[in-house]
PyMOL commands that place a pseudoatom at each C-alpha (Angstrom):
pseudoatom trace, name=CA, resn=UNK, resi=1, chain=A, elem=C, hetatm=0, pos=[66.472, 65.725, 136.575]
pseudoatom trace, name=CA, resn=UNK, resi=2, chain=A, elem=C, hetatm=0, pos=[68.424, 63.057, 134.718]
pseudoatom trace, name=CA, resn=UNK, resi=3, chain=A, elem=C, hetatm=0, pos=[69.965, 59.932, 136.211]
pseudoatom trace, name=CA, resn=UNK, resi=4, chain=A, elem=C, hetatm=0, pos=[72.860, 57.797, 134.949]
pseudoatom trace, name=CA, resn=UNK, resi=5, chain=A, elem=C, hetatm=0, pos=[71.907, 54.408, 133.538]
pseudoatom trace, name=CA, resn=UNK, resi=6, chain=A, elem=C, hetatm=0, pos=[74.289, 52.267, 135.591]
pseudoatom trace, name=CA, resn=UNK, resi=7, chain=A, elem=C, hetatm=0, pos=[75.708, 52.123, 139.089]
pseudoatom trace, name=CA, resn=UNK, resi=8, chain=A, elem=C, hetatm=0, pos=[79.174, 51.890, 137.503]
pseudoatom trace, name=CA, resn=UNK, resi=9, chain=A, elem=C, hetatm=0, pos=[78.783, 55.379, 136.050]
pseudoatom trace, name=CA, resn=UNK, resi=10, chain=A, elem=C, hetatm=0, pos=[77.700, 56.735, 139.431]
pseudoatom trace, name=CA, resn=UNK, resi=11, chain=A, elem=C, hetatm=0, pos=[80.731, 55.119, 141.115]
pseudoatom trace, name=CA, resn=UNK, resi=12, chain=A, elem=C, hetatm=0, pos=[83.003, 56.575, 138.432]
pseudoatom trace, name=CA, resn=UNK, resi=13, chain=A, elem=C, hetatm=0, pos=[81.530, 60.048, 138.967]
pseudoatom trace, name=CA, resn=UNK, resi=14, chain=A, elem=C, hetatm=0, pos=[81.961, 59.900, 142.729]
pseudoatom trace, name=CA, resn=UNK, resi=15, chain=A, elem=C, hetatm=0, pos=[85.481, 58.415, 142.566]
pseudoatom trace, name=CA, resn=UNK, resi=16, chain=A, elem=C, hetatm=0, pos=[86.612, 60.908, 139.944]
pseudoatom trace, name=CA, resn=UNK, resi=17, chain=A, elem=C, hetatm=0, pos=[85.162, 63.856, 141.863]
pseudoatom trace, name=CA, resn=UNK, resi=18, chain=A, elem=C, hetatm=0, pos=[86.723, 62.773, 145.153]
pseudoatom trace, name=CA, resn=UNK, resi=19, chain=A, elem=C, hetatm=0, pos=[90.110, 62.083, 143.529]
pseudoatom trace, name=CA, resn=UNK, resi=20, chain=A, elem=C, hetatm=0, pos=[90.019, 65.501, 141.818]
pseudoatom trace, name=CA, resn=UNK, resi=21, chain=A, elem=C, hetatm=0, pos=[89.274, 67.349, 145.064]
pseudoatom trace, name=CA, resn=UNK, resi=22, chain=A, elem=C, hetatm=0, pos=[91.992, 65.424, 146.921]
pseudoatom trace, name=CA, resn=UNK, resi=23, chain=A, elem=C, hetatm=0, pos=[94.411, 66.150, 144.073]
pseudoatom trace, name=CA, resn=UNK, resi=24, chain=A, elem=C, hetatm=0, pos=[93.727, 69.896, 144.283]
pseudoatom trace, name=CA, resn=UNK, resi=25, chain=A, elem=C, hetatm=0, pos=[94.216, 69.818, 148.066]
pseudoatom trace, name=CA, resn=UNK, resi=26, chain=A, elem=C, hetatm=0, pos=[97.390, 67.734, 147.648]
pseudoatom trace, name=CA, resn=UNK, resi=27, chain=A, elem=C, hetatm=0, pos=[98.866, 70.258, 145.210]
pseudoatom trace, name=CA, resn=UNK, resi=28, chain=A, elem=C, hetatm=0, pos=[97.900, 73.101, 147.538]
pseudoatom trace, name=CA, resn=UNK, resi=29, chain=A, elem=C, hetatm=0, pos=[99.846, 71.458, 150.353]
pseudoatom trace, name=CA, resn=UNK, resi=30, chain=A, elem=C, hetatm=0, pos=[102.720, 70.190, 148.208]
pseudoatom trace, name=CA, resn=UNK, resi=31, chain=A, elem=C, hetatm=0, pos=[103.874, 73.491, 146.697]
pseudoatom trace, name=CA, resn=UNK, resi=32, chain=A, elem=C, hetatm=0, pos=[104.502, 75.335, 149.995]
pseudoatom trace, name=CA, resn=UNK, resi=33, chain=A, elem=C, hetatm=0, pos=[105.939, 72.169, 151.542]
pseudoatom trace, name=CA, resn=UNK, resi=34, chain=A, elem=C, hetatm=0, pos=[108.527, 71.783, 148.787]
pseudoatom trace, name=CA, resn=UNK, resi=35, chain=A, elem=C, hetatm=0, pos=[109.375, 75.487, 148.888]
pseudoatom trace, name=CA, resn=UNK, resi=36, chain=A, elem=C, hetatm=0, pos=[109.898, 75.399, 152.651]
pseudoatom trace, name=CA, resn=UNK, resi=37, chain=A, elem=C, hetatm=0, pos=[111.890, 72.155, 152.521]
pseudoatom trace, name=CA, resn=UNK, resi=38, chain=A, elem=C, hetatm=0, pos=[114.212, 73.548, 149.842]
pseudoatom trace, name=CA, resn=UNK, resi=39, chain=A, elem=C, hetatm=0, pos=[114.710, 76.852, 151.676]
pseudoatom trace, name=CA, resn=UNK, resi=40, chain=A, elem=C, hetatm=0, pos=[115.434, 75.104, 154.969]
pseudoatom trace, name=CA, resn=UNK, resi=41, chain=A, elem=C, hetatm=0, pos=[117.348, 72.242, 153.284]
pseudoatom trace, name=CA, resn=UNK, resi=42, chain=A, elem=C, hetatm=0, pos=[115.379, 69.747, 155.367]
pseudoatom trace, name=CA, resn=UNK, resi=43, chain=A, elem=C, hetatm=0, pos=[115.830, 66.204, 154.050]
pseudoatom trace, name=CA, resn=UNK, resi=44, chain=A, elem=C, hetatm=0, pos=[112.971, 64.777, 156.093]
pseudoatom trace, name=CA, resn=UNK, resi=45, chain=A, elem=C, hetatm=0, pos=[110.491, 67.290, 154.662]
pseudoatom trace, name=CA, resn=UNK, resi=46, chain=A, elem=C, hetatm=0, pos=[111.768, 66.532, 151.160]
pseudoatom trace, name=CA, resn=UNK, resi=47, chain=A, elem=C, hetatm=0, pos=[111.024, 62.840, 151.735]
pseudoatom trace, name=CA, resn=UNK, resi=48, chain=A, elem=C, hetatm=0, pos=[107.519, 63.741, 152.892]
pseudoatom trace, name=CA, resn=UNK, resi=49, chain=A, elem=C, hetatm=0, pos=[107.148, 65.885, 149.773]
pseudoatom trace, name=CA, resn=UNK, resi=50, chain=A, elem=C, hetatm=0, pos=[108.285, 62.932, 147.635]
pseudoatom trace, name=CA, resn=UNK, resi=51, chain=A, elem=C, hetatm=0, pos=[105.564, 60.816, 149.259]
pseudoatom trace, name=CA, resn=UNK, resi=52, chain=A, elem=C, hetatm=0, pos=[103.031, 63.530, 148.449]
pseudoatom trace, name=CA, resn=UNK, resi=53, chain=A, elem=C, hetatm=0, pos=[104.206, 63.610, 144.844]
pseudoatom trace, name=CA, resn=UNK, resi=54, chain=A, elem=C, hetatm=0, pos=[103.654, 59.847, 144.592]
pseudoatom trace, name=CA, resn=UNK, resi=55, chain=A, elem=C, hetatm=0, pos=[100.222, 60.261, 146.198]
pseudoatom trace, name=CA, resn=UNK, resi=56, chain=A, elem=C, hetatm=0, pos=[99.444, 63.040, 143.717]
pseudoatom trace, name=CA, resn=UNK, resi=57, chain=A, elem=C, hetatm=0, pos=[100.373, 60.822, 140.777]
pseudoatom trace, name=CA, resn=UNK, resi=58, chain=A, elem=C, hetatm=0, pos=[98.142, 58.036, 142.111]
pseudoatom trace, name=CA, resn=UNK, resi=59, chain=A, elem=C, hetatm=0, pos=[95.257, 60.497, 142.572]
pseudoatom trace, name=CA, resn=UNK, resi=60, chain=A, elem=C, hetatm=0, pos=[95.800, 61.864, 139.058]
pseudoatom trace, name=CA, resn=UNK, resi=61, chain=A, elem=C, hetatm=0, pos=[95.644, 58.364, 137.569]
pseudoatom trace, name=CA, resn=UNK, resi=62, chain=A, elem=C, hetatm=0, pos=[92.488, 57.515, 139.558]
pseudoatom trace, name=CA, resn=UNK, resi=63, chain=A, elem=C, hetatm=0, pos=[90.896, 60.809, 138.532]
pseudoatom trace, name=CA, resn=UNK, resi=64, chain=A, elem=C, hetatm=0, pos=[91.681, 60.359, 134.825]
pseudoatom trace, name=CA, resn=UNK, resi=65, chain=A, elem=C, hetatm=0, pos=[90.657, 56.681, 134.654]
pseudoatom trace, name=CA, resn=UNK, resi=66, chain=A, elem=C, hetatm=0, pos=[87.393, 57.166, 136.545]
pseudoatom trace, name=CA, resn=UNK, resi=67, chain=A, elem=C, hetatm=0, pos=[86.717, 60.472, 134.796]
pseudoatom trace, name=CA, resn=UNK, resi=68, chain=A, elem=C, hetatm=0, pos=[86.844, 58.815, 131.379]
pseudoatom trace, name=CA, resn=UNK, resi=69, chain=A, elem=C, hetatm=0, pos=[83.714, 56.794, 132.154]
pseudoatom trace, name=CA, resn=UNK, resi=70, chain=A, elem=C, hetatm=0, pos=[81.919, 59.498, 134.176]
pseudoatom trace, name=CA, resn=UNK, resi=71, chain=A, elem=C, hetatm=0, pos=[79.710, 60.885, 131.403]
pseudoatom trace, name=CA, resn=UNK, resi=72, chain=A, elem=C, hetatm=0, pos=[76.613, 63.034, 131.403]
pseudoatom trace, name=CA, resn=UNK, resi=73, chain=A, elem=C, hetatm=0, pos=[73.532, 60.890, 130.847]
pseudoatom trace, name=CA, resn=UNK, resi=74, chain=A, elem=C, hetatm=0, pos=[72.081, 63.385, 128.355]
pseudoatom trace, name=CA, resn=UNK, resi=75, chain=A, elem=C, hetatm=0, pos=[74.945, 64.699, 126.187]
pseudoatom trace, name=CA, resn=UNK, resi=76, chain=A, elem=C, hetatm=0, pos=[77.478, 61.872, 126.885]
pseudoatom trace, name=CA, resn=UNK, resi=77, chain=A, elem=C, hetatm=0, pos=[80.348, 64.318, 127.471]
pseudoatom trace, name=CA, resn=UNK, resi=78, chain=A, elem=C, hetatm=0, pos=[82.837, 63.379, 130.205]
pseudoatom trace, name=CA, resn=UNK, resi=79, chain=A, elem=C, hetatm=0, pos=[81.919, 65.858, 132.941]
pseudoatom trace, name=CA, resn=UNK, resi=80, chain=A, elem=C, hetatm=0, pos=[85.155, 65.490, 134.915]
pseudoatom trace, name=CA, resn=UNK, resi=81, chain=A, elem=C, hetatm=0, pos=[87.602, 65.732, 132.011]
pseudoatom trace, name=CA, resn=UNK, resi=82, chain=A, elem=C, hetatm=0, pos=[88.478, 68.597, 129.729]
pseudoatom trace, name=CA, resn=UNK, resi=83, chain=A, elem=C, hetatm=0, pos=[86.611, 68.407, 126.443]
pseudoatom trace, name=CA, resn=UNK, resi=84, chain=A, elem=C, hetatm=0, pos=[86.964, 70.466, 123.278]
pseudoatom trace, name=CA, resn=UNK, resi=85, chain=A, elem=C, hetatm=0, pos=[83.181, 70.969, 123.152]
pseudoatom trace, name=CA, resn=UNK, resi=86, chain=A, elem=C, hetatm=0, pos=[81.726, 74.387, 123.855]
pseudoatom trace, name=CA, resn=UNK, resi=87, chain=A, elem=C, hetatm=0, pos=[80.255, 74.814, 127.297]
pseudoatom trace, name=CA, resn=UNK, resi=88, chain=A, elem=C, hetatm=0, pos=[76.751, 75.924, 128.090]
pseudoatom trace, name=CA, resn=UNK, resi=89, chain=A, elem=C, hetatm=0, pos=[76.424, 79.688, 128.389]
pseudoatom trace, name=CA, resn=UNK, resi=90, chain=A, elem=C, hetatm=0, pos=[74.965, 79.299, 131.890]
pseudoatom trace, name=CA, resn=UNK, resi=91, chain=A, elem=C, hetatm=0, pos=[77.791, 77.069, 133.146]
pseudoatom trace, name=CA, resn=UNK, resi=92, chain=A, elem=C, hetatm=0, pos=[79.336, 78.445, 136.305]
pseudoatom trace, name=CA, resn=UNK, resi=93, chain=A, elem=C, hetatm=0, pos=[82.865, 78.142, 137.664]
pseudoatom trace, name=CA, resn=UNK, resi=94, chain=A, elem=C, hetatm=0, pos=[84.164, 77.574, 141.160]
pseudoatom trace, name=CA, resn=UNK, resi=95, chain=A, elem=C, hetatm=0, pos=[87.651, 78.922, 141.855]
pseudoatom trace, name=CA, resn=UNK, resi=96, chain=A, elem=C, hetatm=0, pos=[88.078, 79.465, 138.116]
pseudoatom trace, name=CA, resn=UNK, resi=97, chain=A, elem=C, hetatm=0, pos=[87.298, 75.887, 137.093]
pseudoatom trace, name=CA, resn=UNK, resi=98, chain=A, elem=C, hetatm=0, pos=[84.205, 74.125, 135.784]
pseudoatom trace, name=CA, resn=UNK, resi=99, chain=A, elem=C, hetatm=0, pos=[85.538, 70.769, 137.022]
pseudoatom trace, name=CA, resn=UNK, resi=100, chain=A, elem=C, hetatm=0, pos=[85.921, 72.053, 140.578]
pseudoatom trace, name=CA, resn=UNK, resi=101, chain=A, elem=C, hetatm=0, pos=[82.267, 73.090, 140.592]
pseudoatom trace, name=CA, resn=UNK, resi=102, chain=A, elem=C, hetatm=0, pos=[81.114, 69.721, 139.233]
pseudoatom trace, name=CA, resn=UNK, resi=103, chain=A, elem=C, hetatm=0, pos=[83.356, 67.781, 141.637]
pseudoatom trace, name=CA, resn=UNK, resi=104, chain=A, elem=C, hetatm=0, pos=[82.234, 69.674, 144.738]
pseudoatom trace, name=CA, resn=UNK, resi=105, chain=A, elem=C, hetatm=0, pos=[78.584, 69.363, 143.698]
pseudoatom trace, name=CA, resn=UNK, resi=106, chain=A, elem=C, hetatm=0, pos=[78.932, 65.585, 143.266]
pseudoatom trace, name=CA, resn=UNK, resi=107, chain=A, elem=C, hetatm=0, pos=[80.712, 65.100, 146.596]
pseudoatom trace, name=CA, resn=UNK, resi=108, chain=A, elem=C, hetatm=0, pos=[78.621, 67.496, 148.682]
pseudoatom trace, name=CA, resn=UNK, resi=109, chain=A, elem=C, hetatm=0, pos=[75.124, 67.208, 147.206]
pseudoatom trace, name=CA, resn=UNK, resi=110, chain=A, elem=C, hetatm=0, pos=[75.087, 64.037, 145.091]
pseudoatom trace, name=CA, resn=UNK, resi=111, chain=A, elem=C, hetatm=0, pos=[73.937, 65.941, 142.004]
pseudoatom trace, name=CA, resn=UNK, resi=112, chain=A, elem=C, hetatm=0, pos=[75.514, 68.291, 139.482]
pseudoatom trace, name=CA, resn=UNK, resi=113, chain=A, elem=C, hetatm=0, pos=[74.753, 70.463, 136.485]
pseudoatom trace, name=CA, resn=UNK, resi=114, chain=A, elem=C, hetatm=0, pos=[76.578, 69.403, 133.327]
pseudoatom trace, name=CA, resn=UNK, resi=115, chain=A, elem=C, hetatm=0, pos=[78.800, 72.266, 132.098]
pseudoatom trace, name=CA, resn=UNK, resi=116, chain=A, elem=C, hetatm=0, pos=[78.259, 71.175, 128.467]
pseudoatom trace, name=CA, resn=UNK, resi=117, chain=A, elem=C, hetatm=0, pos=[74.483, 70.739, 128.168]
pseudoatom trace, name=CA, resn=UNK, resi=118, chain=A, elem=C, hetatm=0, pos=[73.371, 72.561, 131.331]
pseudoatom trace, name=CA, resn=UNK, resi=119, chain=A, elem=C, hetatm=0, pos=[71.095, 69.763, 132.544]
pseudoatom trace, name=CA, resn=UNK, resi=120, chain=A, elem=C, hetatm=0, pos=[70.911, 68.687, 136.178]
pseudoatom trace, name=CA, resn=UNK, resi=121, chain=A, elem=C, hetatm=0, pos=[71.908, 65.091, 136.917]
pseudoatom trace, name=CA, resn=UNK, resi=122, chain=A, elem=C, hetatm=0, pos=[71.273, 63.144, 140.098]
pseudoatom trace, name=CA, resn=UNK, resi=123, chain=A, elem=C, hetatm=0, pos=[74.092, 60.750, 141.036]
pseudoatom trace, name=CA, resn=UNK, resi=124, chain=A, elem=C, hetatm=0, pos=[71.795, 57.775, 141.598]
pseudoatom trace, name=CA, resn=UNK, resi=125, chain=A, elem=C, hetatm=0, pos=[71.431, 54.979, 139.031]
pseudoatom trace, name=CA, resn=UNK, resi=126, chain=A, elem=C, hetatm=0, pos=[68.193, 54.975, 137.063]
pseudoatom trace, name=CA, resn=UNK, resi=127, chain=A, elem=C, hetatm=0, pos=[65.619, 52.403, 138.134]
pseudoatom trace, name=CA, resn=UNK, resi=128, chain=A, elem=C, hetatm=0, pos=[65.010, 49.955, 135.298]
pseudoatom trace, name=CA, resn=UNK, resi=129, chain=A, elem=C, hetatm=0, pos=[61.445, 49.088, 134.310]
pseudoatom trace, name=CA, resn=UNK, resi=130, chain=A, elem=C, hetatm=0, pos=[60.309, 45.779, 135.728]
pseudoatom trace, name=CA, resn=UNK, resi=131, chain=A, elem=C, hetatm=0, pos=[62.713, 45.864, 138.659]
pseudoatom trace, name=CA, resn=UNK, resi=132, chain=A, elem=C, hetatm=0, pos=[61.122, 45.906, 142.095]
pseudoatom trace, name=CA, resn=UNK, resi=133, chain=A, elem=C, hetatm=0, pos=[61.517, 49.145, 144.011]
pseudoatom trace, name=CA, resn=UNK, resi=134, chain=A, elem=C, hetatm=0, pos=[63.893, 48.801, 146.973]
pseudoatom trace, name=CA, resn=UNK, resi=135, chain=A, elem=C, hetatm=0, pos=[62.009, 48.686, 150.248]
pseudoatom trace, name=CA, resn=UNK, resi=136, chain=A, elem=C, hetatm=0, pos=[63.144, 51.185, 152.879]
pseudoatom trace, name=CA, resn=UNK, resi=137, chain=A, elem=C, hetatm=0, pos=[64.638, 49.538, 155.943]
pseudoatom trace, name=CA, resn=UNK, resi=138, chain=A, elem=C, hetatm=0, pos=[62.944, 50.387, 159.255]
pseudoatom trace, name=CA, resn=UNK, resi=139, chain=A, elem=C, hetatm=0, pos=[65.106, 52.251, 161.752]
pseudoatom trace, name=CA, resn=UNK, resi=140, chain=A, elem=C, hetatm=0, pos=[66.108, 50.233, 164.783]
pseudoatom trace, name=CA, resn=UNK, resi=141, chain=A, elem=C, hetatm=0, pos=[66.704, 51.989, 168.046]
for i in range(1, 141): cmd.bond("trace and resi %d" % i, "trace and resi %d" % (i + 1))
show_as sticks, trace
zoom trace
């Protein structure tokens, strides 16, 4: 199992994955909200929808910026962004999207399988040679 070289890459993967999931949920809530607000001609709901649109734009920016530096440690493809490369033949989708599968795997399990090279990656920075291993902290009761 591969590991990213830096903690910055791990943070970018986690931020991009979380922003992507929140963006999908935001869009899922926004569409029916706007439809209902327009049908009912409710100004207050339209203002809430406008706030959700602004939130969606902020999530999209965070997802794209963090996703640009969230690359697979083996093939160096951005795992959270669309790429013109061919995907691995064993790559699986979740709800019709490779990114949704990668994002949910990063958020829920802390590891993912790259859709481009098919290699598993653990979302923990690689330990550099010569660095002391972190000592586990004893549990206090």
